[in-house]
mmCIF file of the protein (N, C-alpha, C, O) and its ligand, coordinates in Angstrom:
data_MODEL
# 
_entry.id   MODEL 
# 
loop_
_entity.id 
_entity.type 
_entity.pdbx_number_of_molecules 
1 polymer     1 
2 non-polymer 1 
# 
_entity_poly.entity_id                      1 
_entity_poly.type                           'polypeptide(L)' 
_entity_poly.nstd_linkage                   no 
_entity_poly.nstd_monomer                   no 
_entity_poly.pdbx_seq_one_letter_code       MGREKCSVCGQAIQKQYMPMKEWSVSGAMCGTCYSAKLEEHYPGEHVRLGGDAA 
_entity_poly.pdbx_seq_one_letter_code_can   MGREKCSVCGQAIQKQYMPMKEWSVSGAMCGTCYSAKLEEHYPGEHVRLGGDAA 
_entity_poly.pdbx_strand_id                 A 
# 
loop_
_entity_poly_seq.entity_id 
_entity_poly_seq.num 
_entity_poly_seq.mon_id 
_entity_poly_seq.hetero 
1 1  MET n 
1 2  GLY n 
1 3  ARG n 
1 4  GLU n 
1 5  LYS n 
1 6  CYS n 
1 7  SER n 
1 8  VAL n 
1 9  CYS n 
1 10 GLY n 
1 11 GLN n 
1 12 ALA n 
1 13 ILE n 
1 14 GLN n 
1 15 LYS n 
1 16 GLN n 
1 17 TYR n 
1 18 MET n 
1 19 PRO n 
1 20 MET n 
1 21 LYS n 
1 22 GLU n 
1 23 TRP n 
1 24 SER n 
1 25 VAL n 
1 26 SER n 
1 27 GLY n 
1 28 ALA n 
1 29 MET n 
1 30 CYS n 
1 31 GLY n 
1 32 THR n 
1 33 CYS n 
1 34 TYR n 
1 35 SER n 
1 36 ALA n 
1 37 LYS n 
1 38 LEU n 
1 39 GLU n 
1 40 GLU n 
1 41 HIS n 
1 42 TYR n 
1 43 PRO n 
1 44 GLY n 
1 45 GLU n 
1 46 HIS n 
1 47 VAL n 
1 48 ARG n 
1 49 LEU n 
1 50 GLY n 
1 51 GLY n 
1 52 ASP n 
1 53 ALA n 
1 54 ALA n 
# 
loop_
_struct_asym.id 
_struct_asym.entity_id 
A 1 
B 2 
# 
loop_
_chem_comp.id 
_chem_comp.type 
_chem_comp.mon_nstd_flag 
ALA 'L-peptide linking' y 
ARG 'L-peptide linking' y 
ASP 'L-peptide linking' y 
CYS 'L-peptide linking' y 
GLN 'L-peptide linking' y 
GLU 'L-peptide linking' y 
GLY 'peptide linking'   y 
HIS 'L-peptide linking' y 
ILE 'L-peptide linking' y 
LEU 'L-peptide linking' y 
LYS 'L-peptide linking' y 
MET 'L-peptide linking' y 
PRO 'L-peptide linking' y 
SER 'L-peptide linking' y 
THR 'L-peptide linking' y 
TRP 'L-peptide linking' y 
TYR 'L-peptide linking' y 
VAL 'L-peptide linking' y 
ZN  non-polymer         . 
# 
_pdbx_entity_nonpoly.entity_id   2 
_pdbx_entity_nonpoly.name        ? 
_pdbx_entity_nonpoly.comp_id     ZN 
# 
_pdbx_nonpoly_scheme.asym_id         B 
_pdbx_nonpoly_scheme.entity_id       2 
_pdbx_nonpoly_scheme.mon_id          ZN 
_pdbx_nonpoly_scheme.ndb_seq_num     1 
_pdbx_nonpoly_scheme.pdb_seq_num     101 
_pdbx_nonpoly_scheme.auth_seq_num    101 
_pdbx_nonpoly_scheme.pdb_mon_id      ZN 
_pdbx_nonpoly_scheme.auth_mon_id     ZN 
_pdbx_nonpoly_scheme.pdb_strand_id   A 
_pdbx_nonpoly_scheme.pdb_ins_code    . 
# 
loop_
_atom_site.group_PDB 
_atom_site.id 
_atom_site.type_symbol 
_atom_site.label_atom_id 
_atom_site.label_alt_id 
_atom_site.label_comp_id 
_atom_site.label_asym_id 
_atom_site.label_entity_id 
_atom_site.label_seq_id 
_atom_site.pdbx_PDB_ins_code 
_atom_site.Cartn_x 
_atom_site.Cartn_y 
_atom_site.Cartn_z 
_atom_site.occupancy 
_atom_site.B_iso_or_equiv 
_atom_site.pdbx_formal_charge 
_atom_site.auth_seq_id 
_atom_site.auth_comp_id 
_atom_site.auth_asym_id 
_atom_site.auth_atom_id 
_atom_site.pdbx_PDB_model_num 
ATOM   1   N  N  . MET A 1 1  ? -73.025 87.551 0.255   1.00 0.00 ? 1   MET A N  1 
ATOM   2   C  CA . MET A 1 1  ? -72.438 87.022 -0.987  1.00 0.00 ? 1   MET A CA 1 
ATOM   3   C  C  . MET A 1 1  ? -73.269 87.467 -2.190  1.00 0.00 ? 1   MET A C  1 
ATOM   4   O  O  . MET A 1 1  ? -74.499 87.496 -2.144  1.00 0.00 ? 1   MET A O  1 
ATOM   5   N  N  . GLY A 1 2  ? -72.583 87.801 -3.233  1.00 0.00 ? 2   GLY A N  1 
ATOM   6   C  CA . GLY A 1 2  ? -73.302 88.176 -4.456  1.00 0.00 ? 2   GLY A CA 1 
ATOM   7   C  C  . GLY A 1 2  ? -73.823 86.951 -5.159  1.00 0.00 ? 2   GLY A C  1 
ATOM   8   O  O  . GLY A 1 2  ? -73.457 85.818 -4.847  1.00 0.00 ? 2   GLY A O  1 
ATOM   9   N  N  . ARG A 1 3  ? -74.664 87.204 -6.090  1.00 0.00 ? 3   ARG A N  1 
ATOM   10  C  CA . ARG A 1 3  ? -75.246 86.100 -6.833  1.00 0.00 ? 3   ARG A CA 1 
ATOM   11  C  C  . ARG A 1 3  ? -74.276 85.580 -7.873  1.00 0.00 ? 3   ARG A C  1 
ATOM   12  O  O  . ARG A 1 3  ? -73.570 86.345 -8.531  1.00 0.00 ? 3   ARG A O  1 
ATOM   13  N  N  . GLU A 1 4  ? -74.255 84.283 -8.005  1.00 0.00 ? 4   GLU A N  1 
ATOM   14  C  CA . GLU A 1 4  ? -73.449 83.676 -9.056  1.00 0.00 ? 4   GLU A CA 1 
ATOM   15  C  C  . GLU A 1 4  ? -74.114 83.907 -10.407 1.00 0.00 ? 4   GLU A C  1 
ATOM   16  O  O  . GLU A 1 4  ? -75.329 84.076 -10.505 1.00 0.00 ? 4   GLU A O  1 
ATOM   17  N  N  . LYS A 1 5  ? -73.292 83.908 -11.430 1.00 0.00 ? 5   LYS A N  1 
ATOM   18  C  CA . LYS A 1 5  ? -73.854 83.947 -12.769 1.00 0.00 ? 5   LYS A CA 1 
ATOM   19  C  C  . LYS A 1 5  ? -73.628 82.606 -13.428 1.00 0.00 ? 5   LYS A C  1 
ATOM   20  O  O  . LYS A 1 5  ? -72.613 81.945 -13.205 1.00 0.00 ? 5   LYS A O  1 
ATOM   21  N  N  . CYS A 1 6  ? -74.572 82.224 -14.227 1.00 0.00 ? 6   CYS A N  1 
ATOM   22  C  CA . CYS A 1 6  ? -74.479 80.964 -14.943 1.00 0.00 ? 6   CYS A CA 1 
ATOM   23  C  C  . CYS A 1 6  ? -73.326 81.014 -15.925 1.00 0.00 ? 6   CYS A C  1 
ATOM   24  O  O  . CYS A 1 6  ? -73.205 81.972 -16.689 1.00 0.00 ? 6   CYS A O  1 
ATOM   25  N  N  . SER A 1 7  ? -72.476 79.995 -15.917 1.00 0.00 ? 7   SER A N  1 
ATOM   26  C  CA . SER A 1 7  ? -71.329 79.978 -16.833 1.00 0.00 ? 7   SER A CA 1 
ATOM   27  C  C  . SER A 1 7  ? -71.738 79.685 -18.257 1.00 0.00 ? 7   SER A C  1 
ATOM   28  O  O  . SER A 1 7  ? -70.935 79.843 -19.177 1.00 0.00 ? 7   SER A O  1 
ATOM   29  N  N  . VAL A 1 8  ? -72.958 79.265 -18.454 1.00 0.00 ? 8   VAL A N  1 
ATOM   30  C  CA . VAL A 1 8  ? -73.403 78.944 -19.804 1.00 0.00 ? 8   VAL A CA 1 
ATOM   31  C  C  . VAL A 1 8  ? -74.152 80.118 -20.427 1.00 0.00 ? 8   VAL A C  1 
ATOM   32  O  O  . VAL A 1 8  ? -73.785 80.586 -21.505 1.00 0.00 ? 8   VAL A O  1 
ATOM   33  N  N  . CYS A 1 9  ? -75.181 80.589 -19.766 1.00 0.00 ? 9   CYS A N  1 
ATOM   34  C  CA . CYS A 1 9  ? -76.001 81.650 -20.358 1.00 0.00 ? 9   CYS A CA 1 
ATOM   35  C  C  . CYS A 1 9  ? -75.718 83.026 -19.757 1.00 0.00 ? 9   CYS A C  1 
ATOM   36  O  O  . CYS A 1 9  ? -76.153 84.040 -20.304 1.00 0.00 ? 9   CYS A O  1 
ATOM   37  N  N  . GLY A 1 10 ? -75.000 83.070 -18.648 1.00 0.00 ? 10  GLY A N  1 
ATOM   38  C  CA . GLY A 1 10 ? -74.622 84.347 -18.075 1.00 0.00 ? 10  GLY A CA 1 
ATOM   39  C  C  . GLY A 1 10 ? -75.685 85.017 -17.227 1.00 0.00 ? 10  GLY A C  1 
ATOM   40  O  O  . GLY A 1 10 ? -75.478 86.124 -16.730 1.00 0.00 ? 10  GLY A O  1 
ATOM   41  N  N  . GLN A 1 11 ? -76.805 84.363 -17.059 1.00 0.00 ? 11  GLN A N  1 
ATOM   42  C  CA . GLN A 1 11 ? -77.863 84.948 -16.242 1.00 0.00 ? 11  GLN A CA 1 
ATOM   43  C  C  . GLN A 1 11 ? -77.565 84.736 -14.763 1.00 0.00 ? 11  GLN A C  1 
ATOM   44  O  O  . GLN A 1 11 ? -76.855 83.802 -14.390 1.00 0.00 ? 11  GLN A O  1 
ATOM   45  N  N  . ALA A 1 12 ? -78.106 85.597 -13.942 1.00 0.00 ? 12  ALA A N  1 
ATOM   46  C  CA . ALA A 1 12 ? -77.974 85.422 -12.499 1.00 0.00 ? 12  ALA A CA 1 
ATOM   47  C  C  . ALA A 1 12 ? -78.686 84.138 -12.085 1.00 0.00 ? 12  ALA A C  1 
ATOM   48  O  O  . ALA A 1 12 ? -79.776 83.818 -12.561 1.00 0.00 ? 12  ALA A O  1 
ATOM   49  N  N  . ILE A 1 13 ? -78.032 83.422 -11.186 1.00 0.00 ? 13  ILE A N  1 
ATOM   50  C  CA . ILE A 1 13 ? -78.557 82.123 -10.782 1.00 0.00 ? 13  ILE A CA 1 
ATOM   51  C  C  . ILE A 1 13 ? -79.386 82.253 -9.510  1.00 0.00 ? 13  ILE A C  1 
ATOM   52  O  O  . ILE A 1 13 ? -78.945 82.831 -8.516  1.00 0.00 ? 13  ILE A O  1 
ATOM   53  N  N  . GLN A 1 14 ? -80.572 81.712 -9.563  1.00 0.00 ? 14  GLN A N  1 
ATOM   54  C  CA . GLN A 1 14 ? -81.412 81.669 -8.366  1.00 0.00 ? 14  GLN A CA 1 
ATOM   55  C  C  . GLN A 1 14 ? -81.048 80.438 -7.553  1.00 0.00 ? 14  GLN A C  1 
ATOM   56  O  O  . GLN A 1 14 ? -80.757 80.517 -6.360  1.00 0.00 ? 14  GLN A O  1 
ATOM   57  N  N  . LYS A 1 15 ? -81.072 79.328 -8.215  1.00 0.00 ? 15  LYS A N  1 
ATOM   58  C  CA . LYS A 1 15 ? -80.673 78.082 -7.572  1.00 0.00 ? 15  LYS A CA 1 
ATOM   59  C  C  . LYS A 1 15 ? -79.526 77.521 -8.380  1.00 0.00 ? 15  LYS A C  1 
ATOM   60  O  O  . LYS A 1 15 ? -79.636 77.318 -9.589  1.00 0.00 ? 15  LYS A O  1 
ATOM   61  N  N  . GLN A 1 16 ? -78.432 77.275 -7.700  1.00 0.00 ? 16  GLN A N  1 
ATOM   62  C  CA . GLN A 1 16 ? -77.182 76.954 -8.370  1.00 0.00 ? 16  GLN A CA 1 
ATOM   63  C  C  . GLN A 1 16 ? -77.004 75.461 -8.564  1.00 0.00 ? 16  GLN A C  1 
ATOM   64  O  O  . GLN A 1 16 ? -77.254 74.666 -7.657  1.00 0.00 ? 16  GLN A O  1 
ATOM   65  N  N  . TYR A 1 17 ? -76.571 75.095 -9.748  1.00 0.00 ? 17  TYR A N  1 
ATOM   66  C  CA . TYR A 1 17 ? -76.292 73.689 -10.045 1.00 0.00 ? 17  TYR A CA 1 
ATOM   67  C  C  . TYR A 1 17 ? -74.845 73.565 -10.471 1.00 0.00 ? 17  TYR A C  1 
ATOM   68  O  O  . TYR A 1 17 ? -74.331 74.402 -11.213 1.00 0.00 ? 17  TYR A O  1 
ATOM   69  N  N  . MET A 1 18 ? -74.197 72.527 -10.001 1.00 0.00 ? 18  MET A N  1 
ATOM   70  C  CA . MET A 1 18 ? -72.817 72.312 -10.402 1.00 0.00 ? 18  MET A CA 1 
ATOM   71  C  C  . MET A 1 18 ? -72.776 71.314 -11.545 1.00 0.00 ? 18  MET A C  1 
ATOM   72  O  O  . MET A 1 18 ? -73.433 70.274 -11.497 1.00 0.00 ? 18  MET A O  1 
ATOM   73  N  N  . PRO A 1 19 ? -71.997 71.635 -12.580 1.00 0.00 ? 19  PRO A N  1 
ATOM   74  C  CA . PRO A 1 19 ? -71.934 70.767 -13.753 1.00 0.00 ? 19  PRO A CA 1 
ATOM   75  C  C  . PRO A 1 19 ? -71.122 69.501 -13.505 1.00 0.00 ? 19  PRO A C  1 
ATOM   76  O  O  . PRO A 1 19 ? -70.261 69.470 -12.626 1.00 0.00 ? 19  PRO A O  1 
ATOM   77  N  N  . MET A 1 20 ? -71.398 68.472 -14.273 1.00 0.00 ? 20  MET A N  1 
ATOM   78  C  CA . MET A 1 20 ? -70.564 67.274 -14.268 1.00 0.00 ? 20  MET A CA 1 
ATOM   79  C  C  . MET A 1 20 ? -69.232 67.615 -14.929 1.00 0.00 ? 20  MET A C  1 
ATOM   80  O  O  . MET A 1 20 ? -69.163 68.484 -15.799 1.00 0.00 ? 20  MET A O  1 
ATOM   81  N  N  . LYS A 1 21 ? -68.188 66.929 -14.510 1.00 0.00 ? 21  LYS A N  1 
ATOM   82  C  CA . LYS A 1 21 ? -66.854 67.206 -15.057 1.00 0.00 ? 21  LYS A CA 1 
ATOM   83  C  C  . LYS A 1 21 ? -66.823 67.051 -16.573 1.00 0.00 ? 21  LYS A C  1 
ATOM   84  O  O  . LYS A 1 21 ? -66.200 67.847 -17.276 1.00 0.00 ? 21  LYS A O  1 
ATOM   85  N  N  . GLU A 1 22 ? -67.492 66.032 -17.061 1.00 0.00 ? 22  GLU A N  1 
ATOM   86  C  CA . GLU A 1 22 ? -67.416 65.747 -18.492 1.00 0.00 ? 22  GLU A CA 1 
ATOM   87  C  C  . GLU A 1 22 ? -68.183 66.742 -19.352 1.00 0.00 ? 22  GLU A C  1 
ATOM   88  O  O  . GLU A 1 22 ? -68.169 66.643 -20.579 1.00 0.00 ? 22  GLU A O  1 
ATOM   89  N  N  . TRP A 1 23 ? -68.843 67.687 -18.726 1.00 0.00 ? 23  TRP A N  1 
ATOM   90  C  CA . TRP A 1 23 ? -69.591 68.676 -19.503 1.00 0.00 ? 23  TRP A CA 1 
ATOM   91  C  C  . TRP A 1 23 ? -68.708 69.824 -19.969 1.00 0.00 ? 23  TRP A C  1 
ATOM   92  O  O  . TRP A 1 23 ? -69.143 70.638 -20.785 1.00 0.00 ? 23  TRP A O  1 
ATOM   93  N  N  . SER A 1 24 ? -67.495 69.908 -19.478 1.00 0.00 ? 24  SER A N  1 
ATOM   94  C  CA . SER A 1 24 ? -66.586 70.994 -19.834 1.00 0.00 ? 24  SER A CA 1 
ATOM   95  C  C  . SER A 1 24 ? -67.182 72.358 -19.529 1.00 0.00 ? 24  SER A C  1 
ATOM   96  O  O  . SER A 1 24 ? -67.008 73.308 -20.293 1.00 0.00 ? 24  SER A O  1 
ATOM   97  N  N  . VAL A 1 25 ? -67.871 72.446 -18.432 1.00 0.00 ? 25  VAL A N  1 
ATOM   98  C  CA . VAL A 1 25 ? -68.402 73.718 -17.974 1.00 0.00 ? 25  VAL A CA 1 
ATOM   99  C  C  . VAL A 1 25 ? -67.660 74.102 -16.698 1.00 0.00 ? 25  VAL A C  1 
ATOM   100 O  O  . VAL A 1 25 ? -67.613 73.328 -15.741 1.00 0.00 ? 25  VAL A O  1 
ATOM   101 N  N  . SER A 1 26 ? -67.091 75.282 -16.690 1.00 0.00 ? 26  SER A N  1 
ATOM   102 C  CA . SER A 1 26 ? -66.297 75.686 -15.536 1.00 0.00 ? 26  SER A CA 1 
ATOM   103 C  C  . SER A 1 26 ? -67.067 76.674 -14.682 1.00 0.00 ? 26  SER A C  1 
ATOM   104 O  O  . SER A 1 26 ? -66.948 77.888 -14.854 1.00 0.00 ? 26  SER A O  1 
ATOM   105 N  N  . GLY A 1 27 ? -67.847 76.152 -13.774 1.00 0.00 ? 27  GLY A N  1 
ATOM   106 C  CA . GLY A 1 27 ? -68.566 77.036 -12.878 1.00 0.00 ? 27  GLY A CA 1 
ATOM   107 C  C  . GLY A 1 27 ? -70.005 76.623 -12.726 1.00 0.00 ? 27  GLY A C  1 
ATOM   108 O  O  . GLY A 1 27 ? -70.468 75.656 -13.332 1.00 0.00 ? 27  GLY A O  1 
ATOM   109 N  N  . ALA A 1 28 ? -70.702 77.376 -11.905 1.00 0.00 ? 28  ALA A N  1 
ATOM   110 C  CA . ALA A 1 28 ? -72.076 77.035 -11.597 1.00 0.00 ? 28  ALA A CA 1 
ATOM   111 C  C  . ALA A 1 28 ? -72.993 77.309 -12.791 1.00 0.00 ? 28  ALA A C  1 
ATOM   112 O  O  . ALA A 1 28 ? -72.697 78.125 -13.664 1.00 0.00 ? 28  ALA A O  1 
ATOM   113 N  N  . MET A 1 29 ? -74.089 76.607 -12.789 1.00 0.00 ? 29  MET A N  1 
ATOM   114 C  CA . MET A 1 29 ? -75.055 76.762 -13.873 1.00 0.00 ? 29  MET A CA 1 
ATOM   115 C  C  . MET A 1 29 ? -76.437 77.027 -13.285 1.00 0.00 ? 29  MET A C  1 
ATOM   116 O  O  . MET A 1 29 ? -76.721 76.673 -12.141 1.00 0.00 ? 29  MET A O  1 
ATOM   117 N  N  . CYS A 1 30 ? -77.290 77.658 -14.092 1.00 0.00 ? 30  CYS A N  1 
ATOM   118 C  CA . CYS A 1 30 ? -78.674 77.818 -13.684 1.00 0.00 ? 30  CYS A CA 1 
ATOM   119 C  C  . CYS A 1 30 ? -79.434 76.521 -13.991 1.00 0.00 ? 30  CYS A C  1 
ATOM   120 O  O  . CYS A 1 30 ? -78.954 75.664 -14.733 1.00 0.00 ? 30  CYS A O  1 
ATOM   121 N  N  . GLY A 1 31 ? -80.599 76.402 -13.417 1.00 0.00 ? 31  GLY A N  1 
ATOM   122 C  CA . GLY A 1 31 ? -81.385 75.184 -13.590 1.00 0.00 ? 31  GLY A CA 1 
ATOM   123 C  C  . GLY A 1 31 ? -81.744 74.909 -15.037 1.00 0.00 ? 31  GLY A C  1 
ATOM   124 O  O  . GLY A 1 31 ? -81.803 73.755 -15.464 1.00 0.00 ? 31  GLY A O  1 
ATOM   125 N  N  . THR A 1 32 ? -81.980 75.965 -15.784 1.00 0.00 ? 32  THR A N  1 
ATOM   126 C  CA . THR A 1 32 ? -82.357 75.810 -17.184 1.00 0.00 ? 32  THR A CA 1 
ATOM   127 C  C  . THR A 1 32 ? -81.225 75.177 -17.989 1.00 0.00 ? 32  THR A C  1 
ATOM   128 O  O  . THR A 1 32 ? -81.441 74.241 -18.759 1.00 0.00 ? 32  THR A O  1 
ATOM   129 N  N  . CYS A 1 33 ? -80.013 75.705 -17.797 1.00 0.00 ? 33  CYS A N  1 
ATOM   130 C  CA . CYS A 1 33 ? -78.872 75.184 -18.532 1.00 0.00 ? 33  CYS A CA 1 
ATOM   131 C  C  . CYS A 1 33 ? -78.498 73.791 -18.035 1.00 0.00 ? 33  CYS A C  1 
ATOM   132 O  O  . CYS A 1 33 ? -78.052 72.943 -18.808 1.00 0.00 ? 33  CYS A O  1 
ATOM   133 N  N  . TYR A 1 34 ? -78.680 73.571 -16.768 1.00 0.00 ? 34  TYR A N  1 
ATOM   134 C  CA . TYR A 1 34 ? -78.385 72.253 -16.208 1.00 0.00 ? 34  TYR A CA 1 
ATOM   135 C  C  . TYR A 1 34 ? -79.286 71.198 -16.845 1.00 0.00 ? 34  TYR A C  1 
ATOM   136 O  O  . TYR A 1 34 ? -78.832 70.121 -17.232 1.00 0.00 ? 34  TYR A O  1 
ATOM   137 N  N  . SER A 1 35 ? -80.545 71.523 -16.943 1.00 0.00 ? 35  SER A N  1 
ATOM   138 C  CA . SER A 1 35 ? -81.488 70.597 -17.577 1.00 0.00 ? 35  SER A CA 1 
ATOM   139 C  C  . SER A 1 35 ? -81.133 70.376 -19.035 1.00 0.00 ? 35  SER A C  1 
ATOM   140 O  O  . SER A 1 35 ? -81.201 69.258 -19.546 1.00 0.00 ? 35  SER A O  1 
ATOM   141 N  N  . ALA A 1 36 ? -80.750 71.469 -19.701 1.00 0.00 ? 36  ALA A N  1 
ATOM   142 C  CA . ALA A 1 36 ? -80.382 71.370 -21.108 1.00 0.00 ? 36  ALA A CA 1 
ATOM   143 C  C  . ALA A 1 36 ? -79.166 70.473 -21.290 1.00 0.00 ? 36  ALA A C  1 
ATOM   144 O  O  . ALA A 1 36 ? -79.105 69.672 -22.222 1.00 0.00 ? 36  ALA A O  1 
ATOM   145 N  N  . LYS A 1 37 ? -78.199 70.615 -20.388 1.00 0.00 ? 37  LYS A N  1 
ATOM   146 C  CA . LYS A 1 37 ? -76.989 69.799 -20.464 1.00 0.00 ? 37  LYS A CA 1 
ATOM   147 C  C  . LYS A 1 37 ? -77.300 68.334 -20.186 1.00 0.00 ? 37  LYS A C  1 
ATOM   148 O  O  . LYS A 1 37 ? -76.747 67.436 -20.820 1.00 0.00 ? 37  LYS A O  1 
ATOM   149 N  N  . LEU A 1 38 ? -78.172 68.115 -19.251 1.00 0.00 ? 38  LEU A N  1 
ATOM   150 C  CA . LEU A 1 38 ? -78.561 66.737 -18.961 1.00 0.00 ? 38  LEU A CA 1 
ATOM   151 C  C  . LEU A 1 38 ? -79.133 66.073 -20.200 1.00 0.00 ? 38  LEU A C  1 
ATOM   152 O  O  . LEU A 1 38 ? -78.785 64.939 -20.530 1.00 0.00 ? 38  LEU A O  1 
ATOM   153 N  N  . GLU A 1 39 ? -80.011 66.789 -20.878 1.00 0.00 ? 39  GLU A N  1 
ATOM   154 C  CA . GLU A 1 39 ? -80.628 66.220 -22.073 1.00 0.00 ? 39  GLU A CA 1 
ATOM   155 C  C  . GLU A 1 39 ? -79.618 66.059 -23.193 1.00 0.00 ? 39  GLU A C  1 
ATOM   156 O  O  . GLU A 1 39 ? -79.678 65.115 -23.980 1.00 0.00 ? 39  GLU A O  1 
ATOM   157 N  N  . GLU A 1 40 ? -78.679 67.014 -23.246 1.00 0.00 ? 40  GLU A N  1 
ATOM   158 C  CA . GLU A 1 40 ? -77.665 66.983 -24.291 1.00 0.00 ? 40  GLU A CA 1 
ATOM   159 C  C  . GLU A 1 40 ? -76.726 65.792 -24.121 1.00 0.00 ? 40  GLU A C  1 
ATOM   160 O  O  . GLU A 1 40 ? -76.356 65.131 -25.091 1.00 0.00 ? 40  GLU A O  1 
ATOM   161 N  N  . HIS A 1 41 ? -76.351 65.533 -22.881 1.00 0.00 ? 41  HIS A N  1 
ATOM   162 C  CA . HIS A 1 41 ? -75.370 64.483 -22.618 1.00 0.00 ? 41  HIS A CA 1 
ATOM   163 C  C  . HIS A 1 41 ? -75.996 63.132 -22.343 1.00 0.00 ? 41  HIS A C  1 
ATOM   164 O  O  . HIS A 1 41 ? -75.370 62.090 -22.538 1.00 0.00 ? 41  HIS A O  1 
ATOM   165 N  N  . TYR A 1 42 ? -77.219 63.159 -21.895 1.00 0.00 ? 42  TYR A N  1 
ATOM   166 C  CA . TYR A 1 42 ? -77.890 61.893 -21.607 1.00 0.00 ? 42  TYR A CA 1 
ATOM   167 C  C  . TYR A 1 42 ? -79.245 61.882 -22.287 1.00 0.00 ? 42  TYR A C  1 
ATOM   168 O  O  . TYR A 1 42 ? -80.278 61.865 -21.618 1.00 0.00 ? 42  TYR A O  1 
ATOM   169 N  N  . PRO A 1 43 ? -79.247 61.890 -23.621 1.00 0.00 ? 43  PRO A N  1 
ATOM   170 C  CA . PRO A 1 43 ? -80.514 61.954 -24.353 1.00 0.00 ? 43  PRO A CA 1 
ATOM   171 C  C  . PRO A 1 43 ? -81.386 60.744 -24.076 1.00 0.00 ? 43  PRO A C  1 
ATOM   172 O  O  . PRO A 1 43 ? -80.916 59.607 -24.055 1.00 0.00 ? 43  PRO A O  1 
ATOM   173 N  N  . GLY A 1 44 ? -82.632 61.006 -23.871 1.00 0.00 ? 44  GLY A N  1 
ATOM   174 C  CA . GLY A 1 44 ? -83.584 59.933 -23.661 1.00 0.00 ? 44  GLY A CA 1 
ATOM   175 C  C  . GLY A 1 44 ? -83.583 59.379 -22.259 1.00 0.00 ? 44  GLY A C  1 
ATOM   176 O  O  . GLY A 1 44 ? -84.472 58.615 -21.881 1.00 0.00 ? 44  GLY A O  1 
ATOM   177 N  N  . GLU A 1 45 ? -82.587 59.763 -21.488 1.00 0.00 ? 45  GLU A N  1 
ATOM   178 C  CA . GLU A 1 45 ? -82.534 59.281 -20.119 1.00 0.00 ? 45  GLU A CA 1 
ATOM   179 C  C  . GLU A 1 45 ? -83.053 60.348 -19.180 1.00 0.00 ? 45  GLU A C  1 
ATOM   180 O  O  . GLU A 1 45 ? -82.799 61.539 -19.359 1.00 0.00 ? 45  GLU A O  1 
ATOM   181 N  N  . HIS A 1 46 ? -83.764 59.912 -18.206 1.00 0.00 ? 46  HIS A N  1 
ATOM   182 C  CA . HIS A 1 46 ? -84.209 60.855 -17.195 1.00 0.00 ? 46  HIS A CA 1 
ATOM   183 C  C  . HIS A 1 46 ? -83.339 60.672 -15.969 1.00 0.00 ? 46  HIS A C  1 
ATOM   184 O  O  . HIS A 1 46 ? -83.549 59.769 -15.160 1.00 0.00 ? 46  HIS A O  1 
ATOM   185 N  N  . VAL A 1 47 ? -82.376 61.533 -15.855 1.00 0.00 ? 47  VAL A N  1 
ATOM   186 C  CA . VAL A 1 47 ? -81.453 61.446 -14.740 1.00 0.00 ? 47  VAL A CA 1 
ATOM   187 C  C  . VAL A 1 47 ? -82.101 62.046 -13.509 1.00 0.00 ? 47  VAL A C  1 
ATOM   188 O  O  . VAL A 1 47 ? -82.523 63.202 -13.500 1.00 0.00 ? 47  VAL A O  1 
ATOM   189 N  N  . ARG A 1 48 ? -82.165 61.257 -12.508 1.00 0.00 ? 48  ARG A N  1 
ATOM   190 C  CA . ARG A 1 48 ? -82.780 61.754 -11.280 1.00 0.00 ? 48  ARG A CA 1 
ATOM   191 C  C  . ARG A 1 48 ? -81.710 62.279 -10.341 1.00 0.00 ? 48  ARG A C  1 
ATOM   192 O  O  . ARG A 1 48 ? -80.759 61.577 -9.998  1.00 0.00 ? 48  ARG A O  1 
ATOM   193 N  N  . LEU A 1 49 ? -81.883 63.497 -9.943  1.00 0.00 ? 49  LEU A N  1 
ATOM   194 C  CA . LEU A 1 49 ? -80.910 64.098 -9.050  1.00 0.00 ? 49  LEU A CA 1 
ATOM   195 C  C  . LEU A 1 49 ? -80.971 63.425 -7.699  1.00 0.00 ? 49  LEU A C  1 
ATOM   196 O  O  . LEU A 1 49 ? -82.034 63.305 -7.090  1.00 0.00 ? 49  LEU A O  1 
ATOM   197 N  N  . GLY A 1 50 ? -79.818 62.989 -7.244  1.00 0.00 ? 50  GLY A N  1 
ATOM   198 C  CA . GLY A 1 50 ? -79.763 62.372 -5.930  1.00 0.00 ? 50  GLY A CA 1 
ATOM   199 C  C  . GLY A 1 50 ? -80.253 60.944 -5.902  1.00 0.00 ? 50  GLY A C  1 
ATOM   200 O  O  . GLY A 1 50 ? -80.225 60.280 -4.866  1.00 0.00 ? 50  GLY A O  1 
ATOM   201 N  N  . GLY A 1 51 ? -80.704 60.479 -7.057  1.00 0.00 ? 51  GLY A N  1 
ATOM   202 C  CA . GLY A 1 51 ? -81.189 59.095 -7.105  1.00 0.00 ? 51  GLY A CA 1 
ATOM   203 C  C  . GLY A 1 51 ? -80.061 58.127 -7.355  1.00 0.00 ? 51  GLY A C  1 
ATOM   204 O  O  . GLY A 1 51 ? -78.912 58.536 -7.526  1.00 0.00 ? 51  GLY A O  1 
ATOM   205 N  N  . ASP A 1 52 ? -80.369 56.874 -7.376  1.00 0.00 ? 52  ASP A N  1 
ATOM   206 C  CA . ASP A 1 52 ? -79.339 55.897 -7.654  1.00 0.00 ? 52  ASP A CA 1 
ATOM   207 C  C  . ASP A 1 52 ? -79.201 55.717 -9.156  1.00 0.00 ? 52  ASP A C  1 
ATOM   208 O  O  . ASP A 1 52 ? -80.194 55.675 -9.882  1.00 0.00 ? 52  ASP A O  1 
ATOM   209 N  N  . ALA A 1 53 ? -77.961 55.610 -9.614  1.00 0.00 ? 53  ALA A N  1 
ATOM   210 C  CA . ALA A 1 53 ? -77.703 55.438 -11.035 1.00 0.00 ? 53  ALA A CA 1 
ATOM   211 C  C  . ALA A 1 53 ? -77.889 53.986 -11.403 1.00 0.00 ? 53  ALA A C  1 
ATOM   212 O  O  . ALA A 1 53 ? -77.129 53.124 -10.963 1.00 0.00 ? 53  ALA A O  1 
ATOM   213 N  N  . ALA A 1 54 ? -78.879 53.718 -12.194 1.00 0.00 ? 54  ALA A N  1 
ATOM   214 C  CA . ALA A 1 54 ? -79.191 52.329 -12.565 1.00 0.00 ? 54  ALA A CA 1 
ATOM   215 C  C  . ALA A 1 54 ? -78.200 51.822 -13.590 1.00 0.00 ? 54  ALA A C  1 
ATOM   216 O  O  . ALA A 1 54 ? -78.295 50.675 -14.026 1.00 0.00 ? 54  ALA A O  1 
HETATM 217 ZN ZN . ZN  B 2 .  ? -77.866 79.243 -17.615 1.00 0.00 2 101 ZN  A ZN 1 
# 
């Protein structure tokens, strides 16, 4: 399989992250953009991946 490209920045993805539906991103994202989106949509919150949503 070829490498996915990030739908946000267009760079080849090493580790692929799937966006939340409400982010309006259609496709996989790189870790950098995923982190950026997390901060953008959940400012001040530290969302833990795989953790329980408090
Ligand atoms: Zn990216």
